[in-house]
C-alpha positions in Angstrom: 89.2 -94.0 -34.1 85.5 -92.7 -32.8 83.2 -91.5 -35.6 82.3 -87.8 -35.2 79.2 -86.1 -36.6 79.4 -82.7 -38.5 75.7 -81.1 -39.2 76.0 -78.0 -41.6 72.1 -76.9 -40.8 70.2 -74.4 -43.0 69.2 -71.0 -41.4 66.1 -71.7 -38.9 63.9 -69.4 -36.3 65.5 -69.2 -32.7 63.2 -71.7 -31.1 64.0 -74.3 -33.7 67.7 -73.7 -33.3 67.6 -74.0 -29.6 65.5 -77.2 -29.7 67.8 -78.8 -32.0 70.6 -78.2 -29.8 68.6 -79.5 -26.8 67.8 -82.8 -28.7 71.5 -83.4 -29.6 72.3 -82.9 -26.0 69.8 -85.2 -24.8 70.6 -87.9 -27.4 74.3 -87.6 -26.6 73.5 -87.9 -22.8 71.6 -91.2 -23.6 74.6 -92.4 -25.8 72.5 -92.5 -28.9 75.0 -90.3 -31.2 78.5 -89.7 -31.5 80.1 -86.3 -30.7 78.4 -83.8 -32.9 79.6 -80.5 -34.3 76.6 -78.4 -35.4 77.0 -75.2 -37.6 74.2 -73.1 -38.1 72.7 -69.6 -38.6 69.4 -67.6 -38.0 66.5 -66.8 -40.4 66.2 -63.4 -38.7 67.9 -61.3 -35.9 67.5 -63.5 -32.7 68.7 -62.6 -29.1 69.7 -65.7 -27.1 70.1 -65.5 -23.4 71.7 -67.9 -21.2 69.7 -70.6 -19.1 69.8 -68.7 -15.9 69.9 -65.2 -17.1 67.1 -62.9 -15.9 66.5 -61.5 -19.3 63.4 -59.7 -18.2 65.6 -57.4 -16.0 68.5 -57.4 -18.5 67.0 -57.3 -22.0 64.7 -54.4 -23.5 61.9 -57.0 -24.6 59.8 -54.2 -26.0 62.5 -52.8 -28.2 63.4 -56.4 -29.4 59.9 -57.0 -30.2 59.4 -53.6 -32.0 62.5 -54.4 -34.1 61.4 -57.9 -35.1 64.1 -59.7 -32.9 63.0 -63.0 -31.5 64.3 -63.8 -27.9 65.0 -67.2 -27.0 66.8 -69.0 -24.3 69.8 -71.3 -24.7 70.4 -74.6 -23.1 74.0 -73.4 -22.2 75.0 -70.5 -19.8 76.3 -67.0 -20.6 74.8 -63.7 -21.2 72.7 -62.2 -24.0 74.0 -62.4 -27.7 72.4 -61.1 -30.6 72.6 -63.3 -33.6 72.7 -61.9 -37.1 74.5 -62.7 -40.3 76.7 -65.2 -38.6 77.7 -68.9 -38.2 77.0 -70.3 -34.7 78.3 -73.5 -33.4 77.4 -76.1 -30.6 79.4 -79.1 -29.9 78.2 -82.0 -27.9 80.4 -85.0 -27.0 80.0 -87.7 -24.2 81.7 -87.5 -21.0 84.3 -88.9 -20.5 85.8 -88.6 -24.0 89.5 -89.2 -24.9 89.9 -86.0 -26.9 89.0 -83.7 -24.1 90.1 -83.1 -20.7 87.6 -83.8 -17.8 87.6 -80.2 -16.4 85.4 -77.5 -17.8 88.3 -74.9 -18.3 90.3 -77.8 -20.1 87.4 -78.5 -22.5 87.0 -74.6 -23.1 90.6 -74.2 -23.9 90.7 -77.4 -26.3 87.6 -76.0 -28.2 88.9 -72.4 -28.2 92.3 -73.5 -29.6 90.6 -75.4 -32.4 88.4 -72.4 -33.5 91.6 -70.2 -33.5 93.1 -72.6 -35.9 90.1 -72.6 -38.0 89.8 -69.0 -38.1 93.5 -68.7 -39.0 92.7 -71.2 -42.1 90.0 -69.0 -43.3 92.2 -65.8 -43.2 91.5 -64.4 -39.8 95.2 -64.4 -38.7 94.8 -61.8 -35.7 92.5 -64.2 -33.9 94.1 -65.1 -30.5 93.0 -66.5 -27.0 92.7 -63.8 -24.4 95.1 -64.4 -21.5 93.7 -62.4 -18.8 91.5 -62.8 -15.6 87.8 -63.4 -15.6 87.2 -59.6 -15.8 89.3 -57.0 -17.1 88.3 -53.4 -16.5 89.6 -52.2 -19.8 87.2 -54.6 -21.9 83.9 -53.9 -20.5 81.7 -54.7 -17.6 81.6 -58.3 -16.2 78.1 -57.5 -14.8 76.7 -56.3 -18.3 74.0 -58.6 -19.7 75.7 -58.5 -23.1 78.0 -61.3 -24.0 80.1 -59.2 -26.1 80.7 -56.6 -23.5 83.8 -58.1 -22.0 86.5 -60.6 -22.6 87.0 -63.5 -20.5 90.1 -65.7 -20.0 90.5 -68.0 -23.1 87.9 -66.2 -25.2 88.8 -65.5 -28.7 89.7 -61.8 -29.7 91.2 -60.0 -32.5 92.8 -56.7 -31.7 91.3 -56.6 -28.3 87.6 -57.1 -29.3 85.7 -60.3 -28.7 85.1 -62.3 -31.7 83.5 -65.4 -30.4 81.4 -66.0 -27.5 81.3 -69.7 -26.0 79.3 -71.4 -23.4 79.1 -74.7 -21.9 76.4 -76.8 -20.5 77.3 -80.1 -18.8 75.0 -83.0 -17.9 76.0 -86.3 -16.2 77.2 -87.9 -19.5 77.4 -85.2 -22.2 
């Protein structure tokens, strides 16, 4: 049985959180660490944006600055998400790995199912996987810069509202 690592981190600023996620990914890519689940939070409200997102067009940078909200770029894709009083996770594993299918959708499904089970264990019994297409007009705009404005296939929802946003970053070996 392969060793797994769990890191329960103290709250940090946005730049530090993203630097740690990038370092874990780079170390996994080099085969230096086992699969790693990192649970962390934020010292202050922080807006993270996807690695390819043009946040200067999609985020009101001046308003964030005036409200004391830090803006940082994630190493993963996806859309903007405001982090505040929450638990954030990152999971990094080598490719291939016996616990995960090779496809992006398969990995997403495996992790999402585990998250739903974990949520049920802590009393969030209404958490389910969304089983709909990539964009459902009844659940927000697919073109919105906000992560929580729409629910995509296999994302976690409670009573029709998105509860968990998840994004992936895949390298050659992690």
